[in-house]
N, C-alpha and C positions, 0 to 999 in steps of 0.2 A: 565870369571871374577867372583870372589867369591861374594857371597851375602853380603849385608850390615850386619855388626855385631851389635847386640843389645847392646854390651858392649862398643862400641866406646864412647869416650868422646864427649862432646858437640862440642868442637872445631873441631874435626875430622868429626863428623856427619854433621856439617854445610857444609863442603867442598866436601864431596864425595856422588856421586849418582851411581846408576846402569848405565851401559853403555847405551847411547842413540842411536837413529837411526844414522847409518853410522859413529859411533864412536865419535860423537860430545861430547866435554867436557862440554860445556854449554847446558842445556836443550833447545830443539827447542821451538820457540814461535809459537804456533798454532793459527795464526791470521785468524780464520774462525768463522763464526756464526753457520754453520750447518755441520753435519757429515752425510755422506750417508752410506747406507748398501748394501752389495753385493747381498742380496736376501731377499725374504719375511721372511724366517725363522730367519735370523739374526736380522731383525727388531722386530719380534715377541719375540725372546729371550730377547732382550733389554727391551721391555715393560713389560715382565713378571719378570724381575729382574734376569734372568739366566745369562745374559751377562753384562759385564761392559763397553762395547763399548760406547764411547761418542755419544751423540745424538744432543746436542745444547749447545752452549757456555754459555748460561745464567745459566745452571744447572751443566754442567760438561765439563771442558776443560782440556786437558792433561797437559798443562803448569801449570795451577792452581793446578792440582792434585799433581804435584811434590812439589810445595810449601806447600800444605796441609800435605803431608807426612812428610816434614821436621819439620813443626811447631808441628805436633803431637808428633814426637819423642822427640823434645826439651822440650816440656811441660809434657811429659810422659802421654799423653792422648790416648784415644781409637779412637776418630774421631774428625774431624775439618771442618770448613767452612770458606770461604773467602768472603769479601764484598767490596763494593766500597768506604767505609770510616770507620773510627773508630766508629762513631755514628751509622752507619748502622749495625755494628756488635752488638753494645749495644742494639739498638732498636729491632733487631731480637731476641737476647737472652732474652729480657724482654717480648716483645709482643708475642713471640712464646710460652710462657708458662702461660700467664694469661688471664683471661676473666673478664667481668663485675661482680663486687661484690667481687673480690679478693683484697687482701691487700699486699703491698710491704713494707718491712722495709729497709731503706737505711742509710748509714753512712752520717754524716754531712760533709761539705766541699767537696762535690762530684764535679766532672767535670761539669762546667756550663751547657753544652748542655744535659748532662744526667739529671741534675736537672730540666731543662725545659721540657724534655720528661716526667719525672715523675709527675711534677706539672701541666703540660699543657695537653699533649696528653692523658696520662693515666687517669687523673682525668676526662677529658672530656668524656671518655668512662666508667666511673663508677668504675675505679680501684683506690683504695685508696693507699696513701703512707704516712708513718711516718718516721721521721728522728731521728737519735739517735747518741750520741757520741760513735764512734767506739772503743774508749779506755775503755769504761765502760761495762764490761761483764754482770754485774747485770742488767743494763738498757737494754741491748740487749736481755737478757733472758726474761725480762718482756714483751717485744714487740713481741717476736716470736710466742707465741701460736695463732693459727688461721691464721698466715700469709702464703702466697704462696711462696714468694721469699724474699731472703735477699741479698741486693746488697752492695758490698764493694769496696773500693779502698785502697790499702795498699802499700806505703804511699798514703794519699789522696791529693787533690789539695790545693794549697796555704799553708796550715799548715803543710804538709808533715808528718802527724801523721800515725804511723804504727798501725795495729790491730793485735791482737793475733789470727792469722788465724786458727791455730790448735784447740784452745779452742772454737772459734766461730763456726767452722765447726762441732764440737761435739754437741754444743747447737742446731744448725740448724737441724742436723740429728735426734736428739732426738725428735724434734717437727715435723719432716717430711717436713721441709722447704728447698727448693732448694737454694743453695748458689752460688753467682756469684761474681767474683772479677775482676776488671780492673787491669791487670798486666803490663800496658804500662810503668810505671815508672821504674820498675826493669829489664824488658825484661826477656825472658825465661832463660837467663844465670844466672841471679842473684837471681831469686826467682821462685819456682815451687809450686804454691798453690794446685794443684791437689794432690800432694803427702801428703799434710796436711789434706786432706779430703774435700776440696772445690769441688763443683760439676762442675762448669763451669768457664773458664777463657776467657776474651776478651782482645783484643789488638787494640790500634790504631797503625797499622803497618806503618802509615805515619811517626812515630817517629823513634825509634832506629832501628827497623827492616829494614826500608828503609835506613835511615842514610844519604841520599843525598838531602833531601828537594825537591824532584822532583816527589813524588808519594803520592797519597791519597788512603788509603786502611785500611781495618779492618779484624781481624781474630777472630775466636772462636774455643776453644778446650775444650773437656770434654768427658764424657762417650758416648758410641755409642748410647745408648737409648735416651739420651737427645738431642744430636746433630742431630741424624737421624729424630727425631720428628720435630725439628725446620726446618730442611732442606726439609722435606717432606711436612709439613702442612703450613708453613709460608713463608720461604725465596723465593720460586719460584714466589710467588704472590706479594711480595713487590718489587722485581726486582732489588735490589741493588747488582748486580753481579760484580765480579772483572774481568777485562779484562786480556787476555793472556799477553799483553804487560806489564801491571803493575805487573803481577805475575813474569814476567822475571826480572823486575827491583828489585823486592823484593828479589828474589833469588840472584841477584848480590849483594844487600846490605847485605844479611846474611853472605856472604863469609868473610866480614871484621868485622862482629859484635863483636867477642871477642877482637880484637885489638882496635877497637873504644871504647868499653865499659871500657877497662882498662885505656885508655887515659882520658876519661870523668871522671872516678873515681879519678884518681891521681890528675888531675887539680882541680876538684871541691872541694875536701876535703882540698887541700892546700889553695885555695882561701877562702873557708868557714872559715877556722881557722884564716886567716888574717883579715877577716871581723869581726869575733867574738871579736877580740882584738882591733878593731878600735873604736875610741871615738865617731864617728858619727853614729854608728850602735847600736841600742838598743837590737836587738834580731836577731839571725840567726836560721832558721828552716831547718836543714839538718839532716836526719836520721843517717848519719855517725858520727855526734857529739853527738847524743842522743841515743846511742845504747841500745836496750831493750833486756832483757834476753830471751823473747819469739820470738825474731826476726827470720824470715826465710831468711832474706837477706844475700846473700853470697858476695855482693858487692854493690856499690853505683854508680848511674849514675851522670849526670851533672846538674840535676834540683834541685833547692832548693829556699827558699825565705829568704829575709831579711826585717827587719823593721827599717826604718831610724828614728833618733831622731825627735821629733816634730818640732823643729825649722828649720829643713832642708827642702828645696824646692824640691819636687819630680820632677816637670817639669825641674828645673835647672839641677838636677842630670842626668836625661835622655838625655837632650839636650847637655850635656857636654861629652857624651860618643862618642868614635870614632870607636872602635873595636866592642863593643856590639851594636847590632842593636835593634830597637824597633820592636817587632813582637809577634804574639799571639801563635805561635807554638813552638816546641822544638824537640830535638832528631836528628837534622841534624848535619852538620859539623860546622855550624856558631854559634857564641855566640849571645844570645838574652836576652832582658829584657822586662818584661811585668808589668807595674805599676798597682796596684790594683785600684788606683784612676780612671783610664780610664775605667776599668771594672765596677766600681761602678756607673759611669755616664752613662752607656749603657742603652738606652731606652728599655722598656719591662716590663711586669708584673711579670716575674719570674727571679729574679736576685739573684744568689746564694751568691755573694760577699756581697750584702746588707743584705740578710736574715740571713746569718750566721755571720754577724758583722765583716767582714774583715776590718782591719785598712787601711785608705787611705794612710798611710805611708809605706804600704807593697809593696815590689817589688819582683817579681819572676825573678830569674836569671837562664839562661841556659848556662853552660860553655861548649863551643864547643871544637874544635880540634886545635885552634890556640895556639901559645906559651903562657904557663900559666903566665910567668913573665910579658909579654906584656899585657895580660888581666888584671893582678893585677894593673899594672901601669895605665891602662885606668880607672879602677874603683876608684883607689886612687885619681886621678886627678878630677874625677867627684864628688867624695865626698867633696873634698876641694872647688869645685865651687858651691856646693849646699848650 
């Protein structure tokens, strides 16, 4: 069988692997904790780094390795790592590169648990963090001197604001600052930040890469030097490894990613345009309706936000929905809504929705794979009842 072609399209790359043991089409799931060696020399070669034989599934499992090869190729990276959740990928990417006294610059409206990590855990260990409007290049440039990391989300949470990743990557490189971007919103199909000069990409693989709402996982992709340092010095000791079974589920999810992303895109833009014209909606935050010249996006997923008119009842709107369910995640087959008012009411000292001034009339929508006409009818009825 011929070797995989470096010029394959993403759609083909996702589907094809080198032939597996006994001709299996799907990669085998190595459901084992430990791998044994045939002799002393084989073990010695592994510990010396001469051999790549697996040793222990917390650090290297063959099923996970197949997934890592795929995500590396899709993101155009040199190396990758897999974790038990999206926030595990984020925490390893951050904590694996900073020490007490370092400073992190982060865009506003970041994922709430990333915000809590930066404001809580990092500051507890003497790692400073400053937040900046990711659309303001001048403001970013002023914050970068002396910083260790620059953390981005493009588009970001709630407000769906894109950042000029190419320009920002140049600013960070000039100051010797390592740049990280959460690319979960776009998936590797619709945005490739590494090609724009970003140093490291993280994903909540629970979202689009899984696509079935049955897996919690995270991924990291970047240069070999950065990823190897994190996986050598940090990841083995934090223990947030990805199991072989979950890696198998993610490989299954990847096979349909191009088809699912096209459906999410078509449906979400159609519904976003209808909501933008509706009298009960004061604002729609969808990157597809606010195209930027600097945008790297080659497509749009199903996640965006709307802001209801002040006189409308958010609880009444939510409780009137039948196809859209109330839920905190997204990226699966099912349509979901997440009201900002619920997030604002969440107990805790570090609340991104409160600190960044998110309106209680804001609602995040995820448009799933259901019939888009029926989804629109569901939203229209809920708006009438609100």
